N, C-alpha and C positions, 0 to 999 in steps of 0.2 A: 230650548230657544236657540237657533241658529246663530253661530258666533259671525261678525260682519267678516267679509272677505277683505283681506288687506289688499294694498296695490300690487300687483306683480303682473301688469300686463304691459309694461315697458312704454315710457313716454307718454303724454296726456295724462299725468296722474291726476286722480280725484282730488278734490278738496280735503275730503276726508283725511288722506296721506299727507297732503302739504301742510296742513295744519299742524300736524305732529312734527315734520321736518323743521317748520319755521320756528318751534318752540324754543331752538338754542337761542334765540334773542332774549329770552326770558332769564337765562341764567346769566347775562352780562349788563353791562351799561350800554350805552349805545354802541358802543364796540364796532365803530365804523359801519354800522348797519345801514345808514342812509347813503354811505359813501359806496360801499362795496356790495351789499346784499341785492340790490336792484340788478346788477351784473351777475349774479351768481358766483362771486369770488371772495365772499367773507369766509368764515370759519366753515368747515365741512360738518355738515350737521350730525351729530353723533345719532344712532339707531335707538333711540329710545322707545319705550312702550313696549307692548307685549302682542304678539302676531293674534292672540285670542282673548286676553282679558282687555276689559275696558279701562281707561285713564282714571285715576283717582279722582274725587271731586276736588276740583280747583275753583278759587275766585280771586284773581290778582289785579289789583290796581297799580299803576305806577306812573310816575312823572320822570322823565330823564333831560338832560341837557347835554350837549356837545360841542366842543370847539375843535375844529379840523383846519389844520394846515395843509394846503396842496399846492406842490409845486408846479402842476401841470392840469390846471382845470381845462384847458382847451382839448386836451387829450390829442396832441399832435404837436407837429414841429412849429417853429417861429410863424412860417407861412400859413400853417393852419389856424394858428391864433389870430394872424392878421385878417385872414377870410371870416373868421367867426365873429370879430370885433370885440376880443376877450383879451385881458390880461392874464398871463399864464399862471401866475403865483396869487394865491389868494387865501383868505381866512373865511371860514363859513362857520355860522353859530345855527344850531338844530336844536329846538325844544320839541319833545315828544311827549305825549300822554297815551297810554296802552292799557287795554285790558286784555286778560287771557280767563276764559271761562271754559270749566269742564264741568258739566252735570251729567254723570251716568244713573240711569233708572233702572228698574225692573225688566222693562222688554227694550229699552231703548237709550239713548244718550243725545246730548246737545253740546256742541262746542263752538265756542266764538272767540277769535283771535283777531284784534285790531290795533292799529297805531294810526294817530292822526297828529301830524306835526308840521313845522315850518322851517324852512331854510333860508337863511339870509347872508349875503356875499358881502364883505367890506368893500370890494373893488368892483365885481361883476353883478351890479345890483339888477342887470336884466335877467339873471337867473334865479333870483328869488322868488319861492314858490311853495304853496302847500303841498305835503304829502302826505296822503291818504292809503291805508291797506288795510282792508277788512276783510275777513272770511268767516263764514258760518256754515256748520254742517251738523246734521242729523241723521242718527240712525233708529230704525224701528224694526223689531221682530214680530212678524205675523205668521202664526203656526209654523210650518218649516221653512219658511222665507226670510230674509233679510233685506230691507230697503234703505239705501243710503243716498242722501240728498246733500247738495252742497250749492252755496252761492258765496261770490267774491266780486270786490271791487277795488281796483288799485288806481290811483291818479298821483301824477307828479312830473317834474321835468325829465325828460329823457336824459340819460347820461350821455355825454358827448361822443364817448367810445361807440354809441350805438348809432350815431348819427353821421352820415355822410355829407360831405360839402355841398354847398350851393353857391355857383359863381355870382357874386355882385349882390349876394342878398345875406347879409350878415345874421340879420334876425332870423331868417330861414334856415342859416347854417348852425344857428346855436339854440335859439328858443323853440322849444317844443313841449307842451303838455301832453303827455300821452295818458290815455284812459282806456283801463281794460275791465271789461265786466264779464264774468264766467258764472257758469251754472251746470251741474252735473247731476246725473240721476243713475243710480246702477240698482240691480235685484239680483239676489242670489238666493236659490233654493235648494234643498237638500237635507241630508242627515248631519248629525254632528260630526260622525265620521264617516268618510267614504267620499265618494264623487259627487260635486255639485256644479251643475250648470250656471253660468252667470251672463248678464248682459248689461250693457251701460250706453248711456249717449250724453254728449257733453256738447257745450256750446261757449265759444270765446268771442267776444267782440273786442276789437283795438281800433281806436280812434285817436289821430293826430290834430293838434289845435293849428300847427302851421299849413297854411292854405298849400303851399309849395308840397308838402308831405301828404296831402289829403287823398292822392291817387293811391296811398299805400295804406290806407284805412282797409282792415283785413277782417273777415269773420271766419272762423273756422267751427266745423261741425265735425264731430266723430262719432262714429258707431262701432261698439266692440262685441264679440260674444266668445265665450271659450268653456273650458271645463276644467274645474280644480279638483285636486284630491287633498283632502283636509284630514291630518291627524295629529292631534296635539303632543304626539312624541315625535314627530318628524317635523311638521310645520304645514305649509301650503305648497303644493306642486300645481302648476297650470299650464294650460296652451289656450292662445288666445290669438284670434284674426281681428282687425282693426282697420277701418276705412276713414281717413282724414280728409275733409273737402277743404279748401282755402278759397274763399269768394273775396277778391278786391272790387268791391262793387261800383267804385268810382272811376273804375278804368272804362275806356271805350273799348269797342271789340277790336278795332285795329291799332291799339295802342302799340308803341314802339318799346314799350315795357314788356309785353307779351299778353297773352290773352288773359281774361279777367278770373279765370277759374282754373284750378290745379288740385290734384288728388293724390294723395300718399296712401298704398296698401302695405300693411303690414301683417307678418304672422310671426308668432316667436313662442318662446315657453318662459316660464318664469318660477322663483321660487322665494319662499319669504319663511324665515327661521329666526325669530325674535323670542326666544323663550326663557329669556332670564339667565342665561350662561353666561359666563367670561367672554364668550365669542357670539356676536350677533352678525345676522348675515342677511341681505335680500338681494335677488339678481333677476334680471330678465335680459334674454337676448332673442334677437330673430332677424328678419329679413324686411327690409322696407324698399319699396319701388315707388318711383315717382311717374305718374302718368301725366304727359303734357303733349300738346302738339309738337310736332318735330320741327327744331330750329336748327339750322346750320352750326352755330357756335353754342348752342345750349350746354351748359354744364351738368352733366348727369350726376345727381346724388345718389343713386341706388347703391345698396350694400347693406352690411351690417349695422343694425342698431342696438344699443345695449344700455343698462344701468346696473352696475354693480357696487354695492356698497357692504364694508364691513366694519365693525367696531370690536376692539379688543380691550378689556380691562387688564391693566398692568398692576397686578397688588391691588392694594386700596388707595393707592395715590396718583395713579396715572390712568388715561385713556387714550388710545391710539384709533382714528377713523380714517379709512381709506374709501374714497370713491371715484369712479371713472364712468362717463356716459358718452353715449353718441345720439344725437336726435336730429330731426329735421323739422324746422319751425319755420314761421313767418319772418318777414323782414320788414317790419313797419316803418324802421327808422332808416332805412336806405332805400335806394331804387331798384331793390332786388327783388325777385319773386320770393325766394326760399334759400334758408341758411342750413348748412350741415354743421352742427356745433359737435365738436369732440373735448372732452374736459377730463384732466385728471388732477387729484388733489388729496392732500392728507393734513390733518391736525391731531396734534397730540397734545393733552392738557395734563399738567402735573401740579397737584395741590401740596401745598406746603404748610401743611396745618388747615384747620377750618378757615381761616380768614384770608388766606393768601393763595392765590392761583396763577401760574403761568401758562402760556399756550404759545405754540409756533403752527405756521399754516405755510404750505408751498402748494401753488397750483399751476397748471399749463392747461391753455385753452386755444384750439385753433378753429377758425371759422372760414367755410369756403361758400360763398354767394353764387347763387344760380341766377343771372342776371338778363335771361332772354335773348334775342338776337344779337345783340351788341350792349357792352357797358355804354354808360352815359359819360360825359367828361367828370373828372373828379369822382368818380364811384368807386367804392369800396370793394375790391375784388376778393382778397383773403387777407387773413391776419393770423398771428401767433401771438397770445399774451401771456407773459409770466407774472405771477405775484407771489410776493413772499411778506410775511407779517409776523411779528412779535406783540404779544400781549402780556399785560400784568394786570390783575384784580384783586382788589382790598375789598372784603366785605365785614360789614359790623351791624348785625341786627337787620334793619331794614334799609340801610344803606349801602349803597357799592360805587367804589371809585375804579376807573379803568383807563390805562394808559396803552395806547396802541401804536406800533411804529409799522409803515409797510412800505414796500418798494414795488414798483409796478414797470415792465418793460414791454413794449409792443414792436414787432416787425410785420410791417404790413405791403400790400400791394395796393395802391401805388407807395412809393417811399414817403410822400409827405405825409402819410398817417403815423410814420414810426415815431415813437417817442419814449422816454424814460421818465420816471418821476417819484418823489418820496412823498409820503403822506404821514402825518403825526397827529393823533386825537387824544384828547382828554373828555372822558365822560362821567357823568355823576347821575346816579339812578335812586330813587326812592319808592318803595313798594310797600302795600298794604295787601296781607294775604290772610285769607280764612279757609 
């Protein structure tokens, strides 16, 4: 039976791999999950799992509740808070029900990971919203080939750090429910050990609820193909080429934002070595080129893209995870065409016995926005965000209690998007597992 090919193509990771990475939330209470995870700045996910072996059978149901105190809900200066019509300081309560299901079989497997919850603010009730995040993935081996398929659905209030301002429209500057639907399919053929060709196709549809932002509704379609060398003693080494198309279907051809279609071509190499050793590693690096009609002031995002991650077990009580990535992605929350996002982060977890754990996280993210012929008024052009967090978690049988304190600082162009703020959360989680 051909082992499933892990993600090693760089960017546009399939849902089968995203499920494994997101399972960090299973090991904690709400852990600022709804505050930071949507922005990719929560804990750096450890490289759990195995390159070749399927995950163990797991069925986990859980409920959780969290209180979060946030000193800068508006994600900006006092002027930004006024333009958004929000109080900067607020307390949010979140209630979440979750399922984590992994069912390996003889020739395949099925995974389901889902969270359904509701966020309620004490002062900024306009931001009260449901939050849904569901992902399912299946694997099937037929003869010497393996088929991976995945579906995903995510819906919730956009984080305001990802929304540019809209003059004289407080609701349009703050309230936006973003819905993301995703589907992936990949095929890998070849021997247990040796060279395997692979191909994949994926589709991501992102829609905004705010009428003023619907010109940024975007559909992404990617096609990829490559060759992988597979050896249980080494891991997986691969080469890949990929083309991603961004379609802004609600734009007119002569839109001031730019044409309704852009393409990104990528070629690179990858490595996946998660073999149960103290040091785990995945890596991909390649060159990405944006093809778009020539514009006098267009910002070119061409260059190296990468995704490098490593986890190191330190004795039996600690684990250090480091990750850095650079990707080109859509910009549905701003009036830009694309974003080049570069991030660097690390998390260390220390277990003080079986019941008590401490963790610390630091991360840095920079974003460069490509905005077409000229930026709109109040357009976010680029930013750099620093995040630091300390957490403590107590576990007793099926219950977990977690306290997290975080600090965030952003320096942006224009300056009115600059801000700093503290977040403090207390979460409780109860789970049933078999």
